[in-house]
BALOBA-1460 file (C-alpha; in Angstrom, 3 decimals):
// residues 245
<rec num="1" residu="x" x="-13.789" y="51.412" z="-186.452"/>
<rec num="2" residu="x" x="-17.429" y="52.227" z="-186.751"/>
<rec num="3" residu="x" x="-18.205" y="48.971" z="-188.632"/>
<rec num="4" residu="x" x="-16.651" y="47.402" z="-185.478"/>
<rec num="5" residu="x" x="-18.565" y="49.265" z="-183.194"/>
<rec num="6" residu="x" x="-21.906" y="47.644" z="-185.304"/>
<rec num="7" residu="x" x="-20.955" y="44.353" z="-185.207"/>
<rec num="8" residu="x" x="-19.475" y="43.636" z="-182.198"/>
<rec num="9" residu="x" x="-22.710" y="44.203" z="-180.038"/>
<rec num="10" residu="x" x="-24.090" y="42.011" z="-182.967"/>
<rec num="11" residu="x" x="-22.164" y="39.047" z="-182.616"/>
<rec num="12" residu="x" x="-22.114" y="39.152" z="-178.804"/>
<rec num="13" residu="x" x="-25.898" y="39.054" z="-179.062"/>
<rec num="14" residu="x" x="-25.985" y="36.399" z="-181.262"/>
<rec num="15" residu="x" x="-23.524" y="34.311" z="-178.898"/>
<rec num="16" residu="x" x="-25.354" y="34.841" z="-175.671"/>
<rec num="17" residu="x" x="-28.991" y="33.675" z="-178.160"/>
<rec num="18" residu="x" x="-27.196" y="30.425" z="-178.811"/>
<rec num="19" residu="x" x="-25.973" y="30.014" z="-175.380"/>
<rec num="20" residu="x" x="-29.286" y="30.530" z="-174.027"/>
<rec num="21" residu="x" x="-30.865" y="28.389" z="-176.502"/>
<rec num="22" residu="x" x="-27.928" y="25.192" z="-175.823"/>
<rec num="23" residu="x" x="-29.046" y="25.985" z="-172.499"/>
<rec num="24" residu="x" x="-32.544" y="24.669" z="-172.653"/>
<rec num="25" residu="x" x="-32.111" y="22.316" z="-174.942"/>
<rec num="26" residu="x" x="-29.532" y="20.771" z="-172.330"/>
<rec num="27" residu="x" x="-31.932" y="21.946" z="-169.455"/>
<rec num="28" residu="x" x="-34.628" y="19.823" z="-170.761"/>
<rec num="29" residu="x" x="-32.714" y="16.769" z="-172.694"/>
<rec num="30" residu="x" x="-30.043" y="16.094" z="-170.752"/>
<rec num="31" residu="x" x="-29.919" y="17.167" z="-167.489"/>
<rec num="32" residu="x" x="-32.068" y="15.341" z="-164.701"/>
<rec num="33" residu="x" x="-32.839" y="16.269" z="-160.897"/>
<rec num="34" residu="x" x="-30.528" y="13.651" z="-158.539"/>
<rec num="35" residu="x" x="-33.730" y="13.446" z="-155.789"/>
<rec num="36" residu="x" x="-37.719" y="13.073" z="-156.929"/>
<rec num="37" residu="x" x="-39.489" y="14.678" z="-154.551"/>
<rec num="38" residu="x" x="-42.958" y="13.218" z="-154.351"/>
<rec num="39" residu="x" x="-45.952" y="16.037" z="-153.785"/>
<rec num="40" residu="x" x="-48.041" y="16.455" z="-151.106"/>
<rec num="41" residu="x" x="-51.536" y="15.205" z="-153.454"/>
<rec num="42" residu="x" x="-49.230" y="12.222" z="-154.184"/>
<rec num="43" residu="x" x="-51.400" y="9.111" z="-153.340"/>
<rec num="44" residu="x" x="-49.827" y="6.507" z="-150.912"/>
<rec num="45" residu="x" x="-49.331" y="2.970" z="-153.241"/>
<rec num="46" residu="x" x="-51.619" y="0.511" z="-152.439"/>
<rec num="47" residu="x" x="-50.232" y="-2.895" z="-151.111"/>
<rec num="48" residu="x" x="-51.136" y="-5.914" z="-153.534"/>
<rec num="49" residu="x" x="-52.504" y="-8.113" z="-150.887"/>
<rec num="50" residu="x" x="-51.445" y="-11.666" z="-150.183"/>
<rec num="51" residu="x" x="-52.680" y="-14.680" z="-152.496"/>
<rec num="52" residu="x" x="-55.329" y="-16.751" z="-151.083"/>
<rec num="53" residu="x" x="-58.566" y="-18.290" z="-151.966"/>
<rec num="54" residu="x" x="-61.396" y="-15.492" z="-152.789"/>
<rec num="55" residu="x" x="-65.340" y="-15.356" z="-152.812"/>
<rec num="56" residu="x" x="-66.558" y="-14.308" z="-155.754"/>
<rec num="57" residu="x" x="-70.350" y="-14.377" z="-156.946"/>
<rec num="58" residu="x" x="-72.189" y="-14.540" z="-153.420"/>
<rec num="59" residu="x" x="-75.606" y="-13.994" z="-153.228"/>
<rec num="60" residu="x" x="-78.596" y="-15.265" z="-150.782"/>
<rec num="61" residu="x" x="-81.430" y="-17.205" z="-152.152"/>
<rec num="62" residu="x" x="-83.873" y="-16.571" z="-148.700"/>
<rec num="63" residu="x" x="-86.802" y="-18.932" z="-150.051"/>
<rec num="64" residu="x" x="-84.262" y="-21.596" z="-149.884"/>
<rec num="65" residu="x" x="-82.579" y="-20.392" z="-147.274"/>
<rec num="66" residu="x" x="-79.138" y="-20.809" z="-148.485"/>
<rec num="67" residu="x" x="-76.422" y="-18.307" z="-149.165"/>
<rec num="68" residu="x" x="-74.597" y="-19.660" z="-153.009"/>
<rec num="69" residu="x" x="-71.544" y="-18.471" z="-154.405"/>
<rec num="70" residu="x" x="-67.955" y="-19.155" z="-155.926"/>
<rec num="71" residu="x" x="-64.406" y="-19.944" z="-154.638"/>
<rec num="72" residu="x" x="-61.787" y="-18.878" z="-156.402"/>
<rec num="73" residu="x" x="-57.927" y="-20.684" z="-155.820"/>
<rec num="74" residu="x" x="-55.949" y="-17.132" z="-156.703"/>
<rec num="75" residu="x" x="-52.597" y="-18.653" z="-154.334"/>
<rec num="76" residu="x" x="-50.552" y="-20.100" z="-157.191"/>
<rec num="77" residu="x" x="-50.710" y="-23.672" z="-155.829"/>
<rec num="78" residu="x" x="-52.928" y="-26.090" z="-155.385"/>
<rec num="79" residu="x" x="-55.440" y="-26.102" z="-152.241"/>
<rec num="80" residu="x" x="-57.656" y="-27.711" z="-150.027"/>
<rec num="81" residu="x" x="-61.035" y="-25.414" z="-149.367"/>
<rec num="82" residu="x" x="-63.781" y="-27.614" z="-148.122"/>
<rec num="83" residu="x" x="-65.283" y="-25.057" z="-145.758"/>
<rec num="84" residu="x" x="-66.777" y="-21.590" z="-145.548"/>
<rec num="85" residu="x" x="-68.051" y="-19.701" z="-142.654"/>
<rec num="86" residu="x" x="-70.899" y="-17.579" z="-143.167"/>
<rec num="87" residu="x" x="-71.864" y="-14.564" z="-140.136"/>
<rec num="88" residu="x" x="-75.119" y="-12.692" z="-140.337"/>
<rec num="89" residu="x" x="-74.990" y="-8.902" z="-138.763"/>
<rec num="90" residu="x" x="-77.583" y="-6.515" z="-138.041"/>
<rec num="91" residu="x" x="-77.812" y="-3.042" z="-138.739"/>
<rec num="92" residu="x" x="-75.671" y="-2.138" z="-135.565"/>
<rec num="93" residu="x" x="-72.691" y="-4.569" z="-136.841"/>
<rec num="94" residu="x" x="-73.906" y="-7.335" z="-134.058"/>
<rec num="95" residu="x" x="-74.206" y="-11.097" z="-134.884"/>
<rec num="96" residu="x" x="-77.423" y="-12.454" z="-135.416"/>
<rec num="97" residu="x" x="-76.483" y="-16.219" z="-136.453"/>
<rec num="98" residu="x" x="-73.349" y="-18.138" z="-138.752"/>
<rec num="99" residu="x" x="-73.733" y="-21.512" z="-140.660"/>
<rec num="100" residu="x" x="-71.069" y="-23.388" z="-142.018"/>
<rec num="101" residu="x" x="-71.228" y="-23.997" z="-145.976"/>
<rec num="102" residu="x" x="-69.505" y="-26.256" z="-147.950"/>
<rec num="103" residu="x" x="-68.067" y="-26.360" z="-151.620"/>
<rec num="104" residu="x" x="-68.604" y="-28.815" z="-154.787"/>
<rec num="105" residu="x" x="-65.116" y="-29.611" z="-155.147"/>
<rec num="106" residu="x" x="-62.719" y="-28.560" z="-152.188"/>
<rec num="107" residu="x" x="-59.328" y="-29.424" z="-154.406"/>
<rec num="108" residu="x" x="-58.639" y="-26.603" z="-156.435"/>
<rec num="109" residu="x" x="-55.597" y="-25.903" z="-158.692"/>
<rec num="110" residu="x" x="-54.142" y="-22.675" z="-159.289"/>
<rec num="111" residu="x" x="-57.150" y="-20.013" z="-161.207"/>
<rec num="112" residu="x" x="-59.750" y="-22.751" z="-160.886"/>
<rec num="113" residu="x" x="-62.979" y="-22.529" z="-159.052"/>
<rec num="114" residu="x" x="-65.732" y="-24.484" z="-157.419"/>
<rec num="115" residu="x" x="-69.457" y="-23.765" z="-156.314"/>
<rec num="116" residu="x" x="-70.171" y="-23.273" z="-152.649"/>
<rec num="117" residu="x" x="-73.665" y="-23.771" z="-150.397"/>
<rec num="118" residu="x" x="-74.537" y="-22.119" z="-147.034"/>
<rec num="119" residu="x" x="-77.450" y="-23.683" z="-146.297"/>
<rec num="120" residu="x" x="-79.216" y="-22.314" z="-143.000"/>
<rec num="121" residu="x" x="-81.966" y="-24.731" z="-142.329"/>
<rec num="122" residu="x" x="-84.999" y="-22.544" z="-142.187"/>
<rec num="123" residu="x" x="-86.011" y="-18.955" z="-142.234"/>
<rec num="124" residu="x" x="-82.772" y="-16.680" z="-142.231"/>
<rec num="125" residu="x" x="-83.061" y="-14.259" z="-139.024"/>
<rec num="126" residu="x" x="-83.495" y="-10.197" z="-140.170"/>
<rec num="127" residu="x" x="-80.101" y="-9.142" z="-140.992"/>
<rec num="128" residu="x" x="-78.157" y="-6.215" z="-142.986"/>
<rec num="129" residu="x" x="-74.687" y="-7.615" z="-143.453"/>
<rec num="130" residu="x" x="-72.773" y="-10.664" z="-143.771"/>
<rec num="131" residu="x" x="-69.463" y="-12.145" z="-143.882"/>
<rec num="132" residu="x" x="-67.946" y="-15.121" z="-145.712"/>
<rec num="133" residu="x" x="-64.635" y="-16.403" z="-144.462"/>
<rec num="134" residu="x" x="-63.330" y="-19.615" z="-146.406"/>
<rec num="135" residu="x" x="-61.357" y="-21.798" z="-144.463"/>
<rec num="136" residu="x" x="-58.607" y="-22.912" z="-146.643"/>
<rec num="137" residu="x" x="-54.465" y="-24.626" z="-147.031"/>
<rec num="138" residu="x" x="-52.290" y="-25.737" z="-149.509"/>
<rec num="139" residu="x" x="-51.475" y="-29.352" z="-150.360"/>
<rec num="140" residu="x" x="-48.388" y="-29.260" z="-152.638"/>
<rec num="141" residu="x" x="-45.444" y="-31.039" z="-150.960"/>
<rec num="142" residu="x" x="-42.753" y="-28.661" z="-149.491"/>
<rec num="143" residu="x" x="-39.300" y="-29.015" z="-151.085"/>
<rec num="144" residu="x" x="-36.904" y="-31.458" z="-148.907"/>
<rec num="145" residu="x" x="-33.440" y="-30.084" z="-149.489"/>
<rec num="146" residu="x" x="-31.271" y="-32.938" z="-148.325"/>
<rec num="147" residu="x" x="-32.060" y="-35.804" z="-145.691"/>
<rec num="148" residu="x" x="-29.278" y="-37.676" z="-143.521"/>
<rec num="149" residu="x" x="-29.153" y="-40.568" z="-141.209"/>
<rec num="150" residu="x" x="-27.164" y="-40.682" z="-137.795"/>
<rec num="151" residu="x" x="-26.780" y="-43.334" z="-135.547"/>
<rec num="152" residu="x" x="-27.386" y="-41.972" z="-131.911"/>
<rec num="153" residu="x" x="-26.390" y="-45.234" z="-130.365"/>
<rec num="154" residu="x" x="-26.459" y="-49.318" z="-131.806"/>
<rec num="155" residu="x" x="-29.321" y="-49.998" z="-133.047"/>
<rec num="156" residu="x" x="-30.313" y="-46.443" z="-132.778"/>
<rec num="157" residu="x" x="-30.670" y="-44.005" z="-135.688"/>
<rec num="158" residu="x" x="-32.165" y="-40.643" z="-136.164"/>
<rec num="159" residu="x" x="-33.045" y="-39.181" z="-139.631"/>
<rec num="160" residu="x" x="-32.681" y="-34.937" z="-140.288"/>
<rec num="161" residu="x" x="-34.579" y="-33.323" z="-143.308"/>
<rec num="162" residu="x" x="-33.844" y="-29.651" z="-143.881"/>
<rec num="163" residu="x" x="-37.194" y="-28.530" z="-145.334"/>
<rec num="164" residu="x" x="-38.270" y="-25.458" z="-147.901"/>
<rec num="165" residu="x" x="-41.417" y="-23.855" z="-147.889"/>
<rec num="166" residu="x" x="-41.334" y="-22.978" z="-151.559"/>
<rec num="167" residu="x" x="-45.160" y="-22.171" z="-151.958"/>
<rec num="168" residu="x" x="-45.963" y="-18.299" z="-152.230"/>
<rec num="169" residu="x" x="-48.026" y="-18.859" z="-149.354"/>
<rec num="170" residu="x" x="-46.877" y="-18.931" z="-145.049"/>
<rec num="171" residu="x" x="-47.610" y="-22.790" z="-143.484"/>
<rec num="172" residu="x" x="-48.552" y="-22.669" z="-139.530"/>
<rec num="173" residu="x" x="-47.739" y="-26.924" z="-139.501"/>
<rec num="174" residu="x" x="-46.142" y="-29.332" z="-141.356"/>
<rec num="175" residu="x" x="-46.652" y="-33.404" z="-141.502"/>
<rec num="176" residu="x" x="-43.119" y="-35.095" z="-141.999"/>
<rec num="177" residu="x" x="-42.556" y="-38.792" z="-143.378"/>
<rec num="178" residu="x" x="-39.278" y="-40.339" z="-143.839"/>
<rec num="179" residu="x" x="-37.941" y="-43.907" z="-144.651"/>
<rec num="180" residu="x" x="-35.059" y="-46.178" z="-144.331"/>
<rec num="181" residu="x" x="-33.099" y="-48.337" z="-146.717"/>
<rec num="182" residu="x" x="-31.261" y="-50.640" z="-146.961"/>
<rec num="183" residu="x" x="-27.798" y="-51.368" z="-148.728"/>
<rec num="184" residu="x" x="-30.112" y="-53.639" z="-151.965"/>
<rec num="185" residu="x" x="-32.086" y="-50.205" z="-151.858"/>
<rec num="186" residu="x" x="-34.712" y="-52.266" z="-149.564"/>
<rec num="187" residu="x" x="-37.324" y="-50.301" z="-147.271"/>
<rec num="188" residu="x" x="-36.374" y="-51.480" z="-143.614"/>
<rec num="189" residu="x" x="-38.729" y="-49.138" z="-141.735"/>
<rec num="190" residu="x" x="-40.973" y="-46.225" z="-142.340"/>
<rec num="191" residu="x" x="-42.315" y="-43.161" z="-140.087"/>
<rec num="192" residu="x" x="-45.991" y="-42.390" z="-140.128"/>
<rec num="193" residu="x" x="-46.476" y="-38.724" z="-140.997"/>
<rec num="194" residu="x" x="-45.541" y="-36.344" z="-138.213"/>
<rec num="195" residu="x" x="-47.003" y="-33.044" z="-137.544"/>
<rec num="196" residu="x" x="-44.994" y="-29.950" z="-136.283"/>
<rec num="197" residu="x" x="-46.351" y="-27.362" z="-135.682"/>
<rec num="198" residu="x" x="-43.648" y="-24.971" z="-137.666"/>
<rec num="199" residu="x" x="-44.849" y="-21.577" z="-139.048"/>
<rec num="200" residu="x" x="-42.916" y="-21.416" z="-142.396"/>
<rec num="201" residu="x" x="-43.338" y="-17.830" z="-144.309"/>
<rec num="202" residu="x" x="-42.633" y="-18.435" z="-148.200"/>
<rec num="203" residu="x" x="-38.753" y="-19.425" z="-148.470"/>
<rec num="204" residu="x" x="-37.943" y="-20.452" z="-145.070"/>
<rec num="205" residu="x" x="-35.965" y="-23.312" z="-143.932"/>
<rec num="206" residu="x" x="-36.299" y="-25.427" z="-141.116"/>
<rec num="207" residu="x" x="-34.785" y="-29.028" z="-139.737"/>
<rec num="208" residu="x" x="-36.987" y="-31.635" z="-138.431"/>
<rec num="209" residu="x" x="-35.504" y="-34.469" z="-136.860"/>
<rec num="210" residu="x" x="-37.108" y="-38.536" z="-136.289"/>
<rec num="211" residu="x" x="-35.727" y="-41.353" z="-134.032"/>
<rec num="212" residu="x" x="-36.421" y="-44.907" z="-135.319"/>
<rec num="213" residu="x" x="-35.958" y="-46.693" z="-131.443"/>
<rec num="214" residu="x" x="-33.852" y="-49.996" z="-131.250"/>
<rec num="215" residu="x" x="-36.273" y="-52.335" z="-129.704"/>
<rec num="216" residu="x" x="-36.747" y="-55.227" z="-132.092"/>
<rec num="217" residu="x" x="-33.883" y="-54.650" z="-134.255"/>
<rec num="218" residu="x" x="-31.641" y="-57.562" z="-135.458"/>
<rec num="219" residu="x" x="-27.928" y="-57.038" z="-134.618"/>
<rec num="220" residu="x" x="-27.002" y="-56.499" z="-138.069"/>
<rec num="221" residu="x" x="-29.746" y="-53.886" z="-138.865"/>
<rec num="222" residu="x" x="-28.158" y="-50.372" z="-140.197"/>
<rec num="223" residu="x" x="-29.956" y="-48.819" z="-142.617"/>
<rec num="224" residu="x" x="-27.179" y="-47.215" z="-145.432"/>
<rec num="225" residu="x" x="-29.665" y="-44.594" z="-146.926"/>
<rec num="226" residu="x" x="-33.021" y="-42.087" z="-146.127"/>
<rec num="227" residu="x" x="-36.029" y="-39.950" z="-147.523"/>
<rec num="228" residu="x" x="-38.299" y="-37.953" z="-146.194"/>
<rec num="229" residu="x" x="-41.301" y="-35.846" z="-147.516"/>
<rec num="230" residu="x" x="-43.118" y="-33.101" z="-146.260"/>
<rec num="231" residu="x" x="-46.876" y="-31.750" z="-146.881"/>
<rec num="232" residu="x" x="-48.787" y="-28.338" z="-145.144"/>
<rec num="233" residu="x" x="-51.258" y="-30.349" z="-142.532"/>
<rec num="234" residu="x" x="-54.514" y="-28.609" z="-141.881"/>
<rec num="235" residu="x" x="-54.260" y="-26.340" z="-139.373"/>
<rec num="236" residu="x" x="-52.036" y="-24.332" z="-142.140"/>
<rec num="237" residu="x" x="-52.843" y="-21.144" z="-143.188"/>
<rec num="238" residu="x" x="-55.835" y="-18.305" z="-141.345"/>
<rec num="239" residu="x" x="-59.246" y="-18.601" z="-142.279"/>
<rec num="240" residu="x" x="-58.991" y="-15.801" z="-144.645"/>
<rec num="241" residu="x" x="-62.100" y="-12.634" z="-144.347"/>
<rec num="242" residu="x" x="-63.226" y="-12.366" z="-148.180"/>
<rec num="243" residu="x" x="-66.566" y="-11.030" z="-148.327"/>
<rec num="244" residu="x" x="-67.444" y="-7.722" z="-146.458"/>
<rec num="245" residu="x" x="-70.064" y="-6.940" z="-144.560"/>
């Protein structure tokens, strides 16, 4: 009886110790909180800037009345970047003048760079800071999802093309061309490029149409197939500020 009285508390203590140890192991290695709350001091993630043509290594060569630098295509598609605009500001942030400059190679593939120069044409005014804006737009073809023709009335045909902007940058207007073929695959007619002022975000889809008029058409004029192509126009893409004052 005395032996049981001595062992029983020891067994309870051992069992309790094992239970605490097991609870510690499970709590630390297995169980996770259902909701992870951010601490009050946690910083807000910085949003990723949209792809653009950026200005790098810009500097002023006052002796030659010029600014030099490089344009870098960071968009992921081919672009046309011929012009830059330089703005000079005084210490109060007021404009003291501006000038247009040009790049050496305006057509840039993804990752390519080119030098540019802004020539002032004389001694620069007194300035404290500057901005350089790049004028650029994508030049790769947009995706033509489908193209179809429909006879509106005898001798008059309408073509509709479904376009998708597969580029990583938005476009503001689209230039579209269309072609009609006969049953032998010969070109019967084509439409010179028409600009459509449609804004397209990456991945956006639009339908564009063009009507082929019926004057001077022979009685047996009947297209059986069509094709279309689309490219961003020169009005696509904003002038993006790349150099802070």
